[in-house]
N, C-alpha and C positions, 0 to 999 in steps of 0.2 A: 851683411859677414858680421857673424857676433863672434869675438875675443874670448879665450880665456884669459879670467883674471889671478894672477899669481902676486904673490906677497913676497916684498924684499923685507929681510929681517935679520942682517949682516950691517953693522955699522960699517965696514969697509967700504962696502957698496952704498951706502948713503953716502958715503964722502966721495967717494968714484963719479956718481951722477950729478952732485954739485959743481965737481971742477970741470967737469965736461956737460954744461947744459943749456938749454934755451929756459927764460924765467916769464911768468906771467903773476902779475899783482892783481889781486881784487882786492876789495877790502876786508875780508877774515880771513882771507889765507892766500897763498903763493905756491903755485904750481911749477917743479921743475920740471924738464923732461930731456932725454938724451936717448940714443940706439942701445937695445940690451948688447950687451959684449958678448964676442961670439963662444965664449965658453959654456955661456947659459942655452945656447942656441939647441945642443946637442942632449939628445935622451940616452943617459948610459947604458939603462937597462936593452932597448932595443937596438942602440946603433945607429937610429933615424934622428933628421932634423925635426925637434917639436914643429908643429905647425902655427896656429893662430892663436897667440898670447900676448900679454902684456904683465907688468911686472907693475906693482903700487905699492909706495911703502908711505907710510902716514908719520909724522913727527910733531909732539905737541912738546915746550919746552916747558920748564920750572918758571920761566918767565912770565908765560903766557897766564898761570896761576901755579901755586905753591900746593893746593889741593891737590893730591893725589887723582879721590872722585870726580874732580871737575876735568881735570886732564883725561880720564880714561871715557867719561861722557862724552868728550869732545872729539876724542879718537874713534869711538860706536858712530856717532854721527856720521862723521867722516867716512867712515867703514861704508856705512849703510848707504850713503849718495853714491859713493864710488860704485857700488853694487851693481847701481840702478842706471850709471851714466857711463862707464868705463866701456863696458861691451859693444855698445851701440858708435861712440866718438872715439875712441883709444884707436892709435897706431898700432899697427901690429910689429911685433919685435922692439918695442919702445919700453923704458921705463920712466915711472912718474913719481915723482916725490911730491905729497903734499907737508907744506908747512903751516900750521896755524899759525895766526897772528894773535895781540892781544885783545884786539877787537870783538875776537869770535864769541868772546863769553856773555856778551851782548844780545847775538843775535839768534833767533830759531835754526829749528831745523831746516824748512822752505829756502831762510836766506843761505843758508849753507849748500843746500843744492843746486841753488842759483848763482849763487859764486862759483861754485866748481863747474858747473856746465860750461859757464860764460867762459872761464879761463881754458876748459879742454877744447872747446871750438876755435878760441884765439891761439890757442900755441902750434 
């Protein structure tokens, strides 16, 4: 079963997930997970429930790097790893927030991919 991966964009949704979540830490990132709220389960156009999806958001704060170029590079790497991992491993109707740690600056894409896969399997 493959899931459709949707994006979390609103700050309020990030905060809500942070308050009611499970967390798992790896060397370079933190993965938080919570169930998707019921208001996101209904498709407004068709009036039917959405089928297989999960929502993923990425956070890289200025504590990680002051440079926006470095933060955006990290976000792109995390998003790319999420595209290949989440459809197979993520749970249906769950929200995930990926928070980058400062150590993520020293690692390459392969390590980010492995850390993210490890967290998804554990959570």
